[in-house]
C-alpha positions as CSV (number, residue, x, y, z in Angstrom):
1,M,-3.1,134.9,117.3
2,K,-5.4,132.6,114.8
3,A,-7.0,134.4,111.9
4,A,-9.3,133.5,109.4
5,V,-6.9,134.5,106.7
6,Q,-7.9,134.6,102.8
7,A,-4.5,135.5,101.3
8,V,-1.7,137.6,102.2
9,F,0.4,140.2,100.5
10,L,3.9,140.2,100.4
11,D,6.2,143.3,99.8
12,R,9.0,141.5,97.5
13,D,12.4,143.8,98.3
14,G,14.0,143.5,101.6
15,T,10.5,141.2,102.8
16,I,10.9,138.2,101.0
17,G,14.5,138.6,99.9
18,G,16.9,140.8,98.3
19,H,18.0,144.1,100.2
20,D,15.9,147.4,100.6
21,Y,16.3,148.2,97.2
22,V,15.7,146.9,94.2
23,V,16.9,143.8,92.6
24,S,15.9,142.8,88.9
25,P,14.7,139.6,88.2
26,G,17.2,136.7,88.1
27,D,19.5,138.5,90.4
28,F,17.4,138.3,93.2
29,E,17.7,135.9,95.9
30,L,14.8,134.8,98.7
31,Y,15.7,134.8,102.2
32,P,15.8,131.2,103.2
33,N,13.0,131.2,105.7
34,A,10.7,132.9,103.0
35,I,10.7,129.5,101.3
36,E,9.3,128.0,104.8
37,A,7.1,130.8,105.1
38,I,5.4,130.5,101.6
39,K,5.3,126.5,102.3
40,L,3.5,127.4,105.4
41,L,1.1,129.5,103.4
42,K,0.4,127.2,101.0
43,K,-0.2,124.2,103.8
44,E,-2.7,126.0,105.2
45,G,-4.6,127.2,101.9
46,I,-4.1,130.8,102.1
47,L,-3.7,132.4,99.1
48,I,-0.2,134.6,98.4
49,Y,-0.2,137.6,96.2
50,S,3.0,139.8,95.6
51,F,2.4,143.5,96.6
52,T,5.2,145.7,95.3
53,N,6.3,148.9,93.7
54,Q,8.8,148.3,90.9
55,P,9.6,151.6,89.3
56,G,12.5,150.1,87.3
57,I,10.0,148.8,85.1
58,A,8.9,152.6,84.1
59,A,12.8,153.2,83.6
60,G,13.6,150.2,81.0
61,K,15.6,147.9,83.6
62,S,12.7,145.1,83.5
63,T,9.9,143.9,82.5
64,I,6.4,143.1,84.1
65,Q,6.9,139.7,82.6
66,A,10.3,139.1,84.5
67,F,8.7,139.8,87.6
68,E,5.7,137.7,87.0
69,K,7.5,134.9,86.0
70,E,10.0,135.3,89.1
71,L,7.3,136.0,91.7
72,K,5.2,133.0,90.2
73,G,8.1,130.5,90.3
74,F,8.6,131.3,93.9
75,G,4.9,129.9,94.5
76,F,2.8,133.3,94.1
77,D,-0.7,132.9,93.4
78,S,-1.0,136.4,91.7
79,V,1.2,139.2,91.0
80,Y,0.4,142.6,91.8
81,L,3.1,145.3,91.0
82,C,3.3,149.0,90.4
83,P,5.4,149.7,87.4
84,H,5.4,153.6,87.6
85,S,7.7,156.0,88.9
86,H,6.8,158.2,92.0
87,E,6.2,161.1,89.9
88,E,3.5,159.4,87.5
89,G,1.2,159.8,90.9
90,C,-0.6,156.5,89.5
91,H,-3.7,154.9,92.0
92,C,-1.8,151.4,92.5
93,R,2.1,152.7,94.1
94,K,2.2,152.1,97.7
95,P,1.0,153.6,99.8
96,A,-1.9,154.0,97.7
97,P,-4.2,150.9,98.3
98,G,-4.5,150.2,94.2
99,M,-3.1,146.9,94.0
100,L,-5.0,145.8,96.9
101,K,-8.6,147.1,95.3
102,K,-7.4,145.2,92.0
103,A,-7.1,142.0,93.8
104,V,-10.4,142.4,95.2
105,E,-12.0,142.7,92.0
106,E,-10.0,139.8,90.5
107,H,-10.4,137.7,93.3
108,G,-13.3,138.9,95.5
109,L,-11.5,139.1,98.7
110,D,-12.7,140.5,101.7
111,L,-9.6,142.8,102.5
112,K,-11.0,142.7,106.5
113,K,-9.7,138.7,105.9
114,C,-6.6,139.7,104.1
115,A,-3.0,140.5,105.8
116,V,-0.2,142.5,104.2
117,I,3.6,141.8,105.3
118,G,6.4,144.3,104.8
119,D,9.1,146.2,105.4
120,R,8.3,149.7,104.9
121,W,5.8,151.9,106.2
122,T,3.9,152.8,102.7
123,D,3.5,148.7,103.0
124,L,1.4,149.7,106.3
125,M,-0.3,152.7,105.0
126,A,-1.9,150.8,102.0
127,A,-3.0,148.3,104.2
128,N,-4.6,150.3,106.7
129,E,-6.6,152.3,104.3
130,V,-8.6,149.1,103.2
131,G,-8.8,147.2,106.6
132,C,-6.3,144.5,106.1
133,L,-3.8,142.9,109.3
134,K,-0.5,145.3,109.0
135,I,2.8,143.2,109.8
136,L,5.9,144.8,109.8
137,V,9.1,143.0,109.5
138,K,12.4,143.8,110.4
139,T,14.1,142.7,107.4
140,G,15.4,145.1,104.3
141,A,14.2,148.5,105.3
142,G,12.5,147.2,108.4
143,L,14.4,147.8,111.1
144,E,14.8,151.5,110.3
145,T,10.9,151.5,109.8
146,N,10.7,150.2,113.4
147,D,13.2,152.4,115.1
148,R,11.4,155.6,113.4
149,Y,8.0,154.1,114.9
150,K,9.0,153.4,117.9
151,Q,10.6,156.8,118.1
152,N,7.3,158.6,117.1
153,K,9.5,159.8,114.0
154,F,6.4,159.2,111.5
155,F,4.3,162.5,110.5
156,G,0.8,163.4,109.2
157,K,-0.9,160.2,107.8
158,W,2.0,158.3,108.6
159,T,1.4,158.6,112.5
160,E,-2.2,157.4,112.6
161,V,-1.1,153.6,111.1
162,E,0.0,151.1,113.7
163,P,1.2,147.7,113.0
164,D,-1.0,144.6,114.3
165,Y,2.2,142.7,114.5
166,I,5.8,143.5,114.3
167,A,7.9,140.1,113.4
168,N,11.6,139.8,113.2
169,D,11.2,138.2,109.5
170,V,8.6,136.8,107.3
171,L,8.7,133.5,109.0
172,E,7.7,134.9,112.0
173,A,4.7,136.9,110.4
174,V,3.3,133.9,108.9
175,Q,3.5,131.9,111.9
176,W,2.2,134.8,114.0
177,L,-0.7,134.9,111.5
178,N,-1.4,130.7,111.9
179,G,-1.2,131.1,115.5
180,L,2.2,129.5,115.7
181,K,4.0,132.5,117.6
């Protein structure tokens, strides 16, 4: 599929590196293919934005600035992260689309021309709510998420979401977006 994509929102933990749990900046390592995926997006002139829940910030385990420095160092154009715990009930924590809507305000994006790549169903739910392409990767929590999806073990609003593509990893997802897969 060759899409006219303005921007790609990438989840952090389990999608571009680390694990299916939060790893603090400085200890986080990108998957080798994530570097290639970021380079491919840059080559195509596609904006790259982070799209990540980081409740450790609310718990005092890290700072927004540390995550921003790390992600921009990887090549991200802008950083959107939710620093709140689940209990805070904010509008930015996935599956809410608050981070995506903030990007629209700041960059004038058309979210129907954007894609979200993530390893959790919450990533896809946020994307679905605003009309983004939804790509599930099988890294991090993605294998379990994909198995639950295939076995129809999601309930309520979760069931209404269907990925546009399921990729083995972030590089395959980006290749699909660029019509290379």
